[in-house]
matplotlib code that plots the C-alpha trace (Angstrom):
import matplotlib.pyplot as plt

x = [29.8, 27.3, 28.3, 28.9, 26.5, 27.5, 26.1, 24.6, 21.0, 18.9, 17.1, 20.5, 21.3, 18.0, 18.5, 21.9, 20.4, 17.6, 20.2, 22.2, 19.0, 18.5, 21.6, 20.3, 22.9, 21.5, 25.0, 26.4, 23.2, 23.1, 26.8, 26.6, 23.6, 25.4, 28.4, 26.3, 24.4, 27.6, 28.6, 26.5, 23.3, 21.8, 22.4, 21.2, 17.4, 17.1, 19.4, 17.4, 14.2, 15.7, 17.8, 14.8, 11.9, 11.6, 12.5, 12.2, 12.2, 12.9, 11.8, 14.4, 13.7, 13.9, 16.6, 20.4, 21.5, 23.9, 21.4, 18.7, 21.1, 22.2, 18.6, 17.8, 20.9, 19.8, 16.4, 17.9, 20.3, 17.5, 15.4, 18.3, 18.7, 15.1, 15.3, 18.6, 17.4, 18.5, 15.2, 13.1, 10.9, 10.6, 7.3, 8.6, 12.2, 12.2, 13.6, 10.4, 8.5, 10.7, 9.6, 6.8, 7.1, 7.4, 7.7, 7.6, 8.7, 7.5, 9.7, 8.3, 10.9, 9.7, 6.1, 7.1, 8.9, 5.8, 3.9, 6.3, 5.7, 8.4, 6.0, 7.2, 10.9, 10.2, 8.1, 11.1, 13.4, 10.8, 12.0, 9.5, 6.6, 8.8, 9.8, 6.2, 5.2, 7.5, 6.0, 3.7, 3.7, 3.7, 1.7, 2.6, 2.7, 3.5, 3.3, 4.8, 5.9, 9.5, 10.1, 9.2, 6.4, 4.7, 2.8, 3.0, -0.2, -1.4, -2.3, 1.4, 2.7, 3.9, 0.9, 2.7, 3.4, -0.2, -1.4, 1.1, 0.2, -3.5, -2.9, -0.5, -3.0, -5.7, -3.5, -1.3, -2.3, -1.9, -2.9, -1.2, -1.3, 0.3, -0.5, 1.3, 1.3, -0.3, -3.0, -5.8, -5.2, -8.0, -9.9, -9.9, -6.3, -7.7, -11.1, -9.6, -7.4, -10.1, -7.9, -6.5, -6.4, -4.5, -4.7, -2.8, -3.7, -1.7, -1.8, -4.2, -6.0, -8.4, -9.4, -10.8, -13.5, -15.6, -18.8, -18.1, -18.3, -21.1, -22.7, -20.7, -22.0, -19.6, -19.8, -16.8, -17.1, -14.2, -12.7, -14.7, -11.5, -10.2, -9.2, -6.8, -7.2, -5.1, -6.1, -4.2, -4.4, -6.8, -9.9, -12.1, -11.2, -14.2, -16.6, -15.0, -15.4, -19.1, -19.6, -18.0, -20.6, -21.0, -21.8, -25.5, -24.9, -23.6, -25.9, -23.9, -21.8, -22.5, -20.1, -16.7, -17.8, -14.2, -12.7, -11.3, -8.6, -8.9, -6.6, -7.7, -8.0, -11.2, -14.0, -17.6, -17.1, -14.7, -17.1, -20.0, -17.9, -16.6, -20.1, -21.1, -18.4, -20.1, -17.2, -14.6, -12.4, -9.4, -9.7, -6.9, -8.0, -6.0, -7.0, -7.4, -7.7, -11.4, -12.1, -12.7, -16.1, -17.5, -17.3, -20.9, -21.7, -19.0, -20.5, -18.5, -21.6, -22.5, -19.4, -20.4, -17.6, -14.8, -12.3, -9.1, -9.1, -6.0, -6.0, -3.2, -3.6, -1.7, -2.6, -0.6, 0.0, -3.2, -2.8, -3.3, -5.8, -8.8, -9.3, -9.5, -12.6, -15.2, -14.0, -14.6, -17.2, -20.9, -23.0, -20.9, -20.0, -22.8, -25.0, -28.8, -30.1, -33.2, -31.1, -29.8, -30.4, -31.9, -32.0, -28.2, -26.3, -24.9, -21.5, -18.9, -16.9, -13.5, -10.9, -7.7, -7.2, -4.0, -3.4, -0.5, -0.3, 2.2, 2.5, 4.4, 6.3, 7.3, 10.0, 11.5, 9.3, 5.9, 6.2, 4.5, 1.3, 0.2, 0.3, -2.0, -5.2, -7.2, -5.7, -8.2, -6.7, -9.4, -12.1, -10.7, -10.6, -14.2, -15.2, -13.1, -14.0, -17.7, -20.2, -19.7, -16.1, -16.9, -15.0, -11.7, -8.8, -5.7, -4.8, -1.5, -0.3, 2.5, 3.1, 5.7, 6.8, 8.3, 10.6, 11.4, 15.0, 16.6, 17.2, 20.8, 20.1, 16.7, 17.0, 17.5, 14.4, 12.4, 13.4, 12.7, 9.2, 8.3, 9.2, 7.4, 4.2, 4.2, 4.4, 1.3, -0.7, -3.0, -3.9, -4.3, -6.3, -7.7, -10.1, -8.3, -4.9, -6.4, -8.6, -7.7, -9.2, -7.5, -3.8, -2.4, 1.0, 2.8, 5.6, 7.2, 9.3, 11.3, 11.9, 14.2, 14.3, 17.3, 15.4, 12.4, 14.5, 15.9, 12.5, 10.7]
y = [-24.3, -21.9, -18.7, -18.7, -17.2, -14.1, -13.0, -9.7, -8.6, -9.6, -6.2, -4.5, -6.8, -6.1, -2.3, -2.7, -4.6, -2.1, 0.6, -1.4, -2.0, 1.7, 2.2, 3.8, 2.3, -1.2, -2.8, -1.5, -2.5, -6.0, -6.5, -5.3, -7.5, -10.6, -9.9, -9.4, -12.6, -14.6, -13.0, -15.2, -17.1, -14.1, -11.9, -14.5, -14.2, -10.4, -10.2, -12.8, -10.7, -8.0, -10.0, -12.2, -9.8, -9.4, -12.2, -12.3, -15.6, -15.6, -18.6, -20.3, -20.9, -24.6, -25.2, -25.5, -22.0, -20.3, -17.7, -20.4, -22.7, -19.8, -18.9, -22.5, -22.9, -19.8, -21.3, -24.6, -23.0, -21.0, -24.1, -25.9, -22.9, -23.3, -27.1, -26.9, -24.1, -25.0, -23.5, -25.4, -27.0, -23.9, -22.1, -18.6, -18.5, -20.6, -18.8, -18.8, -17.0, -13.9, -13.7, -11.1, -10.0, -12.6, -11.7, -14.4, -13.5, -16.0, -16.8, -16.1, -18.5, -21.3, -20.7, -20.7, -24.0, -25.5, -24.4, -26.3, -29.5, -29.6, -29.5, -32.9, -31.8, -28.5, -30.2, -32.5, -29.5, -27.2, -25.7, -23.0, -25.3, -26.8, -23.3, -22.1, -25.1, -23.9, -20.4, -19.7, -16.0, -14.0, -10.7, -9.1, -11.2, -10.2, -12.3, -10.9, -11.9, -11.0, -7.5, -7.2, -6.3, -9.8, -11.1, -14.7, -16.8, -18.6, -21.6, -22.0, -21.9, -25.3, -27.2, -27.9, -24.2, -23.3, -25.7, -24.4, -20.8, -21.5, -23.4, -20.7, -17.8, -19.7, -20.3, -17.3, -14.2, -12.0, -8.4, -6.9, -8.5, -7.4, -9.1, -7.8, -8.7, -12.2, -13.2, -15.7, -15.6, -17.3, -14.8, -17.3, -16.4, -13.1, -14.0, -16.8, -14.2, -13.1, -10.9, -8.8, -5.1, -3.7, -5.0, -3.9, -5.4, -4.3, -5.9, -8.7, -9.7, -12.5, -13.1, -16.6, -18.0, -14.8, -16.5, -19.6, -18.0, -19.3, -17.7, -17.6, -19.7, -18.6, -15.3, -13.5, -12.3, -11.7, -8.2, -7.5, -6.0, -4.3, -0.7, 0.1, -0.8, 0.0, -1.1, -0.5, -2.1, -4.7, -4.3, -7.0, -6.2, -4.0, -6.5, -9.1, -6.9, -6.3, -10.0, -11.1, -13.0, -11.8, -13.9, -14.8, -15.0, -11.5, -8.5, -6.2, -4.6, -3.3, -4.6, -2.9, -0.9, -0.9, 0.5, 3.9, 4.5, 3.7, 4.4, 3.6, 4.8, 6.7, 5.0, 4.1, 0.7, 2.3, 5.1, 2.7, 0.9, 4.1, 5.5, 2.1, 2.3, 3.6, 5.0, 6.1, 8.9, 9.0, 8.7, 8.8, 8.7, 8.9, 9.9, 7.0, 7.0, 7.7, 11.2, 13.8, 14.9, 11.4, 12.1, 13.3, 10.7, 12.0, 13.8, 14.0, 15.1, 11.4, 10.8, 12.3, 10.7, 11.7, 14.1, 13.7, 13.7, 13.1, 13.5, 12.1, 13.6, 13.2, 16.3, 15.1, 18.0, 19.8, 23.3, 24.0, 22.4, 22.4, 18.6, 18.6, 20.8, 18.2, 15.9, 18.1, 20.6, 20.2, 20.9, 19.7, 22.2, 22.2, 19.8, 20.0, 21.5, 19.3, 16.3, 18.0, 15.8, 18.2, 15.6, 15.6, 17.9, 21.1, 20.7, 17.9, 17.3, 17.3, 19.2, 18.3, 18.3, 17.2, 17.5, 15.6, 16.6, 16.3, 17.9, 16.2, 17.6, 20.8, 23.2, 26.4, 28.2, 26.8, 25.9, 29.0, 28.5, 26.0, 28.8, 31.3, 32.4, 31.4, 27.9, 26.5, 28.2, 30.9, 28.3, 26.0, 28.8, 29.5, 25.9, 25.3, 28.6, 28.0, 26.6, 23.0, 23.0, 25.1, 22.8, 22.9, 23.9, 22.7, 22.5, 21.0, 21.3, 18.9, 19.6, 18.1, 19.4, 16.7, 18.3, 16.9, 18.3, 18.3, 21.8, 22.7, 23.1, 21.5, 22.6, 26.2, 26.0, 24.5, 27.4, 30.0, 28.6, 28.2, 31.8, 33.1, 31.1, 31.8, 35.6, 35.4, 33.0, 35.8, 36.1, 32.3, 31.7, 35.1, 33.9, 30.9, 32.5, 35.3, 33.0, 33.0, 29.5, 27.8, 27.0, 26.7, 25.0, 24.6, 22.4, 22.4, 19.5, 19.6, 16.2, 16.0, 13.6, 11.7, 11.0, 9.8, 7.4, 5.8, 5.2, 4.0]
z = [20.5, 21.9, 23.6, 27.4, 30.0, 31.9, 35.3, 34.0, 34.7, 31.7, 31.8, 31.2, 28.4, 26.7, 27.1, 25.4, 22.5, 22.1, 21.7, 19.2, 17.2, 16.9, 14.7, 11.5, 9.1, 8.2, 7.6, 10.9, 12.9, 11.5, 12.0, 15.6, 16.4, 15.0, 17.1, 20.2, 19.6, 19.8, 23.2, 25.4, 25.7, 27.5, 24.4, 21.9, 22.4, 22.4, 19.3, 17.4, 18.0, 15.9, 13.5, 12.4, 12.9, 9.1, 6.7, 2.9, 1.1, -2.7, -4.6, -6.8, -10.5, -10.1, -12.6, -12.3, -13.4, -11.1, -9.7, -9.2, -7.3, -5.1, -4.3, -3.5, -1.3, 0.7, 1.3, 2.3, 4.8, 6.3, 6.7, 8.3, 10.7, 11.7, 12.1, 14.2, 16.4, 20.0, 21.2, 18.7, 21.4, 23.5, 23.3, 23.5, 22.3, 19.2, 16.2, 14.1, 17.0, 16.3, 12.7, 12.7, 9.0, 6.3, 2.6, -0.1, -3.7, -6.4, -9.4, -12.8, -14.3, -12.0, -13.0, -16.7, -16.1, -14.5, -17.6, -19.8, -17.8, -15.1, -12.1, -10.7, -11.0, -9.3, -6.5, -5.6, -5.0, -3.4, -0.1, 0.6, 1.8, 4.5, 5.7, 5.8, 7.9, 10.7, 10.9, 13.8, 14.7, 11.5, 11.8, 8.5, 5.3, 1.8, -1.4, -4.5, -8.0, -8.8, -10.1, -13.8, -16.3, -16.1, -13.1, -11.9, -12.4, -9.3, -11.4, -12.3, -8.8, -7.4, -6.0, -2.8, -2.3, -3.1, -0.4, 2.1, 1.4, 1.8, 5.0, 6.2, 5.7, 7.7, 10.7, 11.1, 13.2, 10.1, 10.7, 7.6, 4.2, 0.9, -2.4, -5.5, -9.2, -9.0, -11.5, -10.8, -7.1, -5.0, -2.9, 0.0, 0.6, 1.9, 3.3, 5.4, 7.2, 9.6, 11.7, 8.9, 9.8, 6.8, 3.2, 0.1, -3.3, -6.3, -9.8, -8.8, -12.1, -12.7, -9.1, -8.7, -6.4, -6.3, -7.2, -5.2, -1.8, 0.4, 3.4, 6.6, 9.4, 12.2, 14.1, 12.5, 8.9, 6.5, 6.8, 9.9, 11.5, 8.3, 8.9, 6.1, 2.4, -0.6, -4.1, -7.4, -10.9, -9.7, -11.8, -10.2, -6.6, -5.7, -7.4, -5.1, -2.0, -2.8, -3.1, 0.2, 2.2, 5.8, 8.8, 9.2, 12.9, 13.4, 13.2, 15.4, 12.5, 9.0, 6.3, 6.4, 9.4, 10.8, 7.5, 8.1, 5.5, 1.8, -1.2, -4.7, -8.2, -9.2, -11.2, -10.9, -9.2, -6.8, -5.9, -5.4, -2.8, -1.2, -0.6, 1.0, 3.7, 6.9, 8.8, 6.3, 7.6, 5.3, 1.5, -1.1, -4.8, -7.9, -11.4, -13.9, -17.7, -17.2, -18.8, -16.1, -17.4, -16.5, -12.7, -12.6, -10.0, -7.5, -4.6, -1.4, 0.6, 0.7, 2.8, 6.2, 8.2, 5.8, 7.4, 5.3, 1.5, -0.6, -4.4, -6.5, -9.9, -13.1, -15.1, -18.1, -20.5, -19.6, -18.2, -14.5, -12.2, -14.5, -14.5, -10.7, -10.5, -11.7, -8.9, -5.9, -7.1, -6.5, -8.4, -11.3, -14.0, -16.6, -14.5, -14.7, -11.4, -11.5, -10.6, -7.5, -4.4, -1.9, 0.9, 1.2, 3.7, 2.1, 3.7, 4.0, 7.2, 5.4, 7.4, 5.5, 1.8, 0.2, -3.6, -5.1, -8.7, -11.6, -15.1, -17.9, -20.9, -19.0, -20.2, -18.9, -21.4, -20.4, -16.8, -15.4, -17.5, -14.8, -12.1, -13.7, -11.9, -15.0, -15.1, -12.5, -9.4, -9.0, -9.8, -7.1, -4.6, -5.2, -4.7, -1.6, 0.1, -0.4, 2.0, 1.0, 2.4, 5.4, 7.7, 5.7, 7.9, 6.0, 2.3, 1.1, -2.5, -3.5, -7.1, -9.5, -12.9, -15.2, -17.7, -21.1, -20.7, -17.3, -16.0, -15.3, -11.6, -10.6, -7.0, -8.1, -10.4, -7.5, -5.2, -7.9, -8.7, -5.1, -4.3, -7.4, -6.8, -3.1, -3.9, -6.1, -4.0, -3.0, -6.7, -7.3, -4.1, -3.2, -0.5, 1.0, 1.2, 3.4, 5.5, 9.2, 9.6, 6.6, 6.4, 2.8, 2.3, -1.0, -2.2, -5.7, -7.2, -10.4, -12.1, -15.0, -17.9, -16.4, -13.2, -15.2, -17.2, -14.1, -12.6, -15.7]

ax = plt.figure().add_subplot(projection="3d")
ax.plot(x, y, z, "-o")
ax.set_aspect("equal")
plt.show()
């Protein structure tokens, strides 16, 4: 039996549900929304908009183990809920129309089962394809392999699910896409999402279909609306981006002209792509295994639209900030002046610089060696206060020390170090710390061995 209908203005009901949806505690909020949804028909639709705004579907392993059966039963119940929706034939109120964020988690065990020859058995009990067919209004889509050290191979995913996902990505109005820890994924899964604005790719190895892309004959090119891009542990990804064919019918835009924010590791391929982006304003780069003295090609003067630069740096057990200097300095330390490009501007437009750094193998005996003037701080001050960074207004240091033995009171150590370093900031950054046009902020974090063990 469905809930009754009360003679209450619908606007008032929606205001009540909006307030309930603001409850911070997840358990309390969901419980309250479920209770409200059973109050009356008038409450049902606004409650469902919040209850089903984000849905995560976890693929079952395909076998008869307890956990796999539970996962399959959850999927079957959700499919049944969609199929029995009283608003199924309503254009605006059907349950699937409220699902704006959809996350699909692939099962490594199921992929391994397919590899062993159980594809037909898994196909017969597959539920995810039927659910995907009922989706029509997904704006944010995520496809992940289950948590673990091994990624799921696209080749080992159920054929019916691969077909459904391919069709799904073509038809949905997806603006945000996340693809994590999947190998051999076809690039068409991304290029067919013509409306994608934000894309995050992590752990995508062995991309397929890169060389099979033909010229586009319609007016909209792939990634023509892309504004935000995050790439991590995906070695072929920038080769793929450089190979994307753009429409032969559209001459109004340069490739990736909408891209404003980019986060990636730092390497030669990455830099070649970065410098090709015409309108990049926010850049976040992290240090990779590439030795720091190989950054001779890195010159931020080539990025004349860049205003916000974020550096995520693992200093390892090296002392201070020295490995950071070859990245931001120009000319590079020890570089031959005859190779200086005199045609480039002498300044960069960067106004905000954020440095997120961490040191490993710290102890109470050696922690302060990282905060000596000679440990790269004075040299950094010289670079950032020079003409090249004339526009710099804000510098934020967020620095973490990872201890081999957990300090007795990490918070006390953080406070002690912050006070001590802040007091000597005028020695570390003699020019910047006194500059009226540059604001310098400092944060210190202490991470003990116990915390590292929990997160590893």
